[in-house]
C-alpha positions as CSV (number, residue, x, y, z in Angstrom):
1,M,0.0,0.1,0.0
2,Q,2.9,2.4,0.9
3,K,4.5,1.7,-2.5
4,K,1.3,2.5,-4.2
5,S,1.1,5.9,-2.5
6,L,4.6,6.7,-3.4
7,I,4.0,5.9,-7.1
8,L,1.0,8.1,-7.1
9,A,3.1,11.0,-5.6
10,V,5.7,10.7,-8.3
11,V,2.9,10.7,-11.0
12,A,1.4,13.7,-9.6
13,M,5.1,15.5,-9.1
14,F,5.6,14.8,-12.8
15,G,2.1,16.4,-13.8
16,L,3.0,19.5,-12.0
17,A,6.4,19.9,-13.4
18,G,4.9,21.5,-16.5
19,C,3.7,24.3,-14.1
20,L,7.1,25.1,-13.0
21,E,8.8,28.0,-15.0
22,G,12.5,27.5,-14.6
23,D,15.1,25.0,-15.1
24,V,16.1,25.2,-11.4
25,E,12.5,24.4,-10.4
26,R,12.1,21.5,-12.8
27,G,15.5,20.3,-11.6
28,V,14.5,20.4,-7.8
29,A,11.3,18.7,-8.8
30,G,13.0,16.1,-10.7
31,A,15.5,15.3,-8.0
32,G,12.6,14.9,-5.6
33,A,11.0,12.4,-8.1
34,G,14.4,10.5,-8.4
35,F,14.6,10.2,-4.7
36,V,11.1,8.8,-4.3
37,A,11.9,6.6,-7.2
38,S,15.0,5.2,-5.7
39,E,13.2,4.4,-2.4
40,V,10.4,2.7,-4.3
41,L,12.6,0.7,-6.6
42,G,15.5,0.1,-4.1
43,T,18.0,1.7,-6.4
44,D,21.0,3.8,-5.6
45,R,19.8,7.1,-4.3
46,T,22.6,9.5,-5.5
47,G,22.3,8.1,-9.4
48,S,18.6,8.2,-9.0
49,I,18.6,11.8,-7.7
50,L,21.1,13.0,-10.4
51,A,19.2,11.3,-13.1
52,G,15.8,12.9,-11.9
53,A,17.5,16.4,-11.7
54,A,19.0,16.1,-15.2
55,A,15.6,15.0,-16.9
56,G,14.1,17.8,-14.9
57,V,16.4,20.3,-16.3
58,L,16.5,19.1,-19.8
59,C,13.1,18.2,-20.4
60,D,12.2,21.5,-22.0
61,D,15.3,21.2,-24.2
62,A,14.2,17.8,-25.5
63,G,10.8,19.3,-26.7
64,I,8.6,17.8,-24.1
65,N,5.2,19.6,-24.4
66,G,4.6,19.5,-20.5
67,C,7.9,21.1,-19.6
68,R,7.3,24.4,-21.5
């Protein structure tokens, strides 16, 4: 049950990421999502946080419509 709640929180965070205006805000949200994902999946925290932050910062550069 707890994993289901965490997964829903991650989905909500990515849904709100489009409302964030700057790269820094999206990077922080991505890092938070990476941390939650590392806890749910049991992966390396540092790598997941860095990957999430990078995805948040670069999502608008990749042309993803929700990140503009």
